[in-house]
C-alpha positions as CSV (number, residue, x, y, z in Angstrom):
1,X,0.3,-0.1,-0.1
2,X,1.2,3.3,-0.6
3,X,1.9,5.9,2.0
4,X,3.3,8.8,0.4
5,X,6.6,10.4,0.4
6,X,7.2,7.7,-2.8
7,X,7.2,5.4,0.2
8,X,5.3,1.8,-0.1
9,X,4.4,-1.3,2.1
10,X,5.2,-4.6,0.3
11,X,4.7,-7.8,2.8
12,X,4.8,-5.4,5.8
13,X,8.0,-3.9,5.1
14,X,8.3,-0.3,3.8
15,X,10.5,0.4,0.8
16,X,11.6,3.5,-0.3
17,X,11.0,4.2,-3.8
18,X,11.8,7.4,-3.9
19,X,13.0,9.2,-7.0
20,X,16.6,9.5,-6.0
21,X,17.3,6.3,-7.3
22,X,16.4,7.7,-10.9
23,X,20.3,9.3,-10.3
24,X,22.6,6.2,-8.6
25,X,25.6,8.2,-9.0
26,X,24.5,11.6,-6.3
27,X,25.1,11.0,-2.7
28,X,25.8,8.6,0.0
29,X,28.4,6.0,0.3
30,X,29.9,4.0,-2.8
31,X,30.4,0.0,-2.5
32,X,32.3,-2.4,-4.4
33,X,29.9,-4.7,-6.3
34,X,30.9,-7.5,-3.7
35,X,29.9,-5.1,-0.7
36,X,26.5,-4.1,-2.3
37,X,25.9,-7.3,-3.0
38,X,25.9,-8.1,1.2
39,X,24.5,-4.8,1.9
40,X,21.3,-6.3,-0.2
41,X,21.2,-10.1,0.7
42,X,22.3,-11.4,-3.2
43,X,25.2,-12.3,-5.0
44,X,27.3,-10.8,-6.9
45,X,26.1,-12.6,-10.1
46,X,22.7,-11.4,-9.1
47,X,23.9,-7.6,-8.5
48,X,25.2,-8.3,-12.3
49,X,22.6,-10.1,-13.9
50,X,19.7,-6.9,-12.9
51,X,22.6,-4.8,-13.9
52,X,22.2,-6.1,-17.7
53,X,18.1,-6.4,-17.6
54,X,18.2,-2.3,-16.7
55,X,16.7,-3.1,-13.3
56,X,19.9,-1.2,-11.4
57,X,21.6,1.6,-14.0
58,X,25.7,0.7,-14.0
59,X,27.6,2.0,-11.5
60,X,30.2,5.4,-11.7
61,X,33.5,4.2,-12.7
62,X,37.0,4.7,-11.4
63,X,39.2,3.6,-13.2
64,X,38.6,0.0,-13.6
65,X,36.5,-0.3,-10.4
66,X,32.8,0.1,-10.7
67,X,31.0,2.1,-7.8
68,X,27.6,1.8,-6.6
69,X,25.9,4.1,-4.4
70,X,23.0,3.9,-1.4
71,X,20.4,4.5,-4.0
72,X,21.9,1.5,-5.9
73,X,21.5,-0.5,-2.6
74,X,17.8,1.0,-2.0
75,X,16.7,-0.2,-5.9
76,X,18.4,-3.1,-5.2
77,X,16.0,-4.1,-2.2
78,X,12.6,-2.8,-4.3
79,X,13.6,-5.4,-6.4
80,X,14.1,-8.3,-4.3
81,X,10.6,-7.3,-2.2
82,X,9.2,-7.2,-5.6
83,X,10.1,-10.6,-6.2
84,X,9.2,-12.0,-3.2
85,X,5.7,-10.4,-3.6
86,X,5.6,-12.8,-7.3
87,X,6.8,-10.4,-9.3
88,X,9.2,-11.6,-12.3
89,X,12.1,-9.8,-13.5
90,X,10.2,-8.3,-16.9
91,X,7.1,-7.4,-14.3
92,X,9.5,-5.5,-12.2
93,X,11.4,-4.2,-15.1
94,X,7.7,-2.7,-16.8
95,X,7.2,-1.0,-13.6
96,X,11.0,0.6,-13.3
97,X,10.2,2.2,-17.2
98,X,6.9,3.5,-15.6
99,X,8.6,5.2,-12.7
100,X,11.3,6.3,-14.6
101,X,8.8,8.0,-17.5
102,X,7.2,10.0,-14.4
103,X,4.7,7.7,-12.7
104,X,4.6,7.0,-9.1
105,X,5.0,3.5,-8.7
106,X,3.8,3.8,-5.3
107,X,0.7,4.3,-6.8
108,X,1.1,1.4,-8.9
109,X,1.7,-0.8,-6.1
110,X,-1.3,0.3,-4.0
111,X,-3.3,-0.2,-6.9
112,X,-1.7,-3.4,-7.4
113,X,-2.1,-4.5,-3.9
114,X,-5.8,-3.5,-4.0
115,X,-6.6,-5.9,-6.5
116,X,-4.7,-9.2,-5.1
117,X,-4.8,-8.5,-1.4
118,X,-7.0,-11.4,0.2
119,X,-10.8,-10.5,0.3
120,X,-11.5,-12.6,3.8
121,X,-9.0,-11.9,7.2
122,X,-9.6,-15.7,7.9
123,X,-6.4,-17.6,8.9
124,X,-5.6,-21.2,7.9
125,X,-5.1,-23.6,10.6
126,X,-4.1,-26.9,10.6
127,X,-5.9,-30.1,11.1
128,X,-5.2,-33.6,11.8
129,X,-6.5,-36.8,9.8
130,X,-8.4,-38.2,12.9
131,X,-9.4,-34.5,13.8
132,X,-11.1,-33.9,10.4
133,X,-12.6,-37.3,10.1
134,X,-14.0,-36.9,14.0
135,X,-15.5,-33.6,12.7
136,X,-17.8,-35.2,10.4
137,X,-18.6,-38.6,12.5
138,X,-16.1,-40.8,10.8
139,X,-13.4,-42.9,13.2
140,X,-11.1,-43.1,10.5
141,X,-10.1,-41.0,7.8
142,X,-10.6,-43.7,5.2
143,X,-14.6,-43.5,5.4
144,X,-14.1,-40.1,4.3
145,X,-11.4,-40.0,1.4
146,X,-13.6,-39.3,-1.5
147,X,-14.8,-35.8,0.1
148,X,-11.3,-35.0,1.1
149,X,-10.1,-35.7,-2.1
150,X,-13.0,-33.3,-3.4
151,X,-12.1,-30.8,-0.9
152,X,-8.8,-30.9,-2.3
153,X,-9.3,-30.2,-5.3
154,X,-11.4,-27.0,-4.7
155,X,-8.4,-26.0,-2.7
156,X,-10.1,-26.0,0.8
157,X,-7.9,-28.5,2.1
158,X,-4.3,-28.7,1.4
159,X,-2.1,-32.2,2.6
160,X,0.8,-31.4,5.5
161,X,2.8,-33.6,7.5
162,X,0.9,-32.9,10.1
163,X,-2.9,-33.6,8.4
164,X,-4.3,-30.6,6.7
165,X,-3.9,-26.9,6.1
166,X,-7.7,-26.3,6.3
167,X,-8.4,-22.6,4.0
168,X,-11.5,-21.4,5.5
169,X,-12.1,-22.4,9.2
170,X,-15.2,-20.9,8.7
171,X,-16.5,-23.7,5.7
172,X,-15.2,-26.5,7.4
173,X,-17.4,-25.7,10.5
174,X,-20.8,-24.8,8.1
175,X,-20.1,-28.3,6.3
176,X,-19.2,-30.1,9.9
177,X,-22.9,-28.4,11.3
178,X,-24.4,-29.7,8.1
179,X,-23.3,-33.3,8.6
180,X,-24.4,-33.2,12.5
181,X,-27.7,-32.3,11.1
182,X,-28.8,-35.2,9.1
183,X,-27.0,-34.1,6.0
184,X,-24.8,-36.8,4.7
185,X,-20.7,-36.0,4.3
186,X,-21.3,-36.1,0.5
187,X,-24.3,-34.2,-0.2
188,X,-22.4,-31.5,1.7
189,X,-19.3,-31.3,-0.4
190,X,-21.3,-31.1,-3.5
191,X,-23.5,-28.2,-1.8
192,X,-19.7,-26.6,-1.3
193,X,-18.9,-27.5,-4.8
194,X,-22.3,-25.9,-6.2
195,X,-22.1,-22.9,-4.1
196,X,-18.4,-22.6,-5.5
197,X,-19.7,-22.3,-9.2
198,X,-22.9,-20.2,-8.2
199,X,-20.7,-17.5,-6.3
200,X,-17.9,-17.4,-8.8
201,X,-20.5,-16.0,-11.7
202,X,-21.7,-13.6,-8.9
203,X,-18.0,-12.6,-8.8
204,X,-18.3,-12.4,-12.6
205,X,-20.8,-10.7,-12.5
206,X,-19.6,-8.0,-10.4
207,X,-16.4,-7.8,-11.5
208,X,-17.2,-7.6,-15.0
209,X,-19.6,-4.4,-14.3
210,X,-16.9,-2.8,-13.1
211,X,-14.1,-3.0,-15.3
212,X,-16.6,-2.4,-18.1
213,X,-18.1,0.8,-16.5
214,X,-15.5,1.9,-14.8
215,X,-11.3,0.7,-15.6
216,X,-12.7,0.6,-19.6
217,X,-13.8,3.7,-20.2
218,X,-10.4,5.5,-19.2
219,X,-8.3,3.0,-21.9
220,X,-5.3,0.6,-21.7
221,X,-2.7,1.3,-20.4
222,X,-4.3,3.4,-17.5
223,X,-3.0,6.8,-17.1
224,X,-1.7,7.9,-14.2
225,X,-4.0,10.2,-12.7
226,X,-6.5,7.6,-12.6
227,X,-4.8,5.0,-10.4
228,X,-5.4,7.1,-7.2
229,X,-9.5,6.5,-7.9
230,X,-9.5,3.3,-9.6
231,X,-7.2,1.8,-6.1
232,X,-10.6,3.8,-4.1
233,X,-13.2,2.0,-6.5
234,X,-11.2,-1.5,-5.9
235,X,-11.3,-0.9,-2.2
236,X,-14.9,0.2,-2.1
237,X,-15.9,-2.9,-4.0
238,X,-14.3,-5.8,-1.0
239,X,-17.4,-4.9,1.7
240,X,-19.5,-3.3,-0.9
241,X,-19.5,-6.4,-3.4
242,X,-19.9,-8.6,0.3
243,X,-22.5,-6.6,2.1
244,X,-24.9,-7.1,-1.5
245,X,-24.0,-11.0,-1.8
246,X,-25.3,-11.1,2.2
247,X,-28.3,-8.5,1.8
248,X,-29.9,-10.6,-1.3
249,X,-28.9,-14.4,0.3
250,X,-30.8,-13.1,2.9
251,X,-33.4,-12.2,1.6
252,X,-33.4,-14.8,-1.0
253,X,-33.2,-17.8,1.9
254,X,-36.4,-16.0,3.5
255,X,-38.6,-16.4,0.6
256,X,-37.3,-20.1,-0.2
257,X,-37.9,-21.5,3.3
258,X,-41.7,-19.7,4.0
259,X,-42.4,-20.7,0.3
260,X,-40.9,-24.8,1.0
261,X,-42.1,-24.7,5.2
262,X,-45.6,-23.1,3.9
263,X,-46.1,-26.0,1.4
264,X,-45.1,-28.9,4.4
265,X,-47.4,-26.5,6.7
266,X,-50.2,-27.0,4.5
267,X,-50.0,-30.6,3.8
268,X,-49.5,-30.9,7.9
269,X,-52.8,-29.1,8.2
270,X,-55.0,-31.0,6.0
271,X,-53.6,-34.3,6.8
272,X,-54.6,-33.1,10.6
273,X,-58.0,-31.9,9.0
274,X,-58.7,-34.8,7.6
275,X,-58.0,-37.6,10.5
276,X,-60.1,-35.1,12.4
277,X,-63.0,-35.3,10.3
278,X,-62.8,-38.9,10.0
279,X,-62.9,-39.4,13.8
């Protein structure tokens, strides 16, 4: 996220992307390439590779010795942070090119962070295989193996040496409650599969609507002047989408439950009246 003053927080670390790194020969200490690599936590080979790719500028030459500045060090740390975040070297080169043409990289990274940040605050947890089986009324994990396999395919579970990483404890608890209420585990898993498909369609509807009506009109590539506004739109979309879906689901559930129960209640009343009249 952008913090102002040319700084951005990446994976919890504040990285300085100030424009001074465009001029690596101005001010600060100077380092030979091995010193620079050590301070940046990388290798001499990587420094040379990044320089060849244009990710860092050439050093200042003092005879046959190349001297690197504090700005080179800041740039290397930025590259390392972006690599840890999942950017490729090509992506980083594009960011640096945009930066050198006058675009605020902090704002670009802020938009990217708003787009890719998790939409849920749930923390994954690890559950032992035996405990997982017990949650669904099984004495042995082998009894629920098909359902576990489906859950792994959906990304709800991830096998580990200690059991399974549960990506969404809320979904796990909901499944366990359904099974405890008398719904077969296979049916509960199929419900999760169908919900995934239906909600993928809802998500696509939200995203496509925003892209068509907000992103597309500004053109591609996105003008730098529009980045702060689009970042705010994406951030506002998170609670808006969740609240709208929750509200509409509540209305739909109320409507559906009333219809089904009214039908069953009607049949019960009819049966009661028939028995009364017969007696």
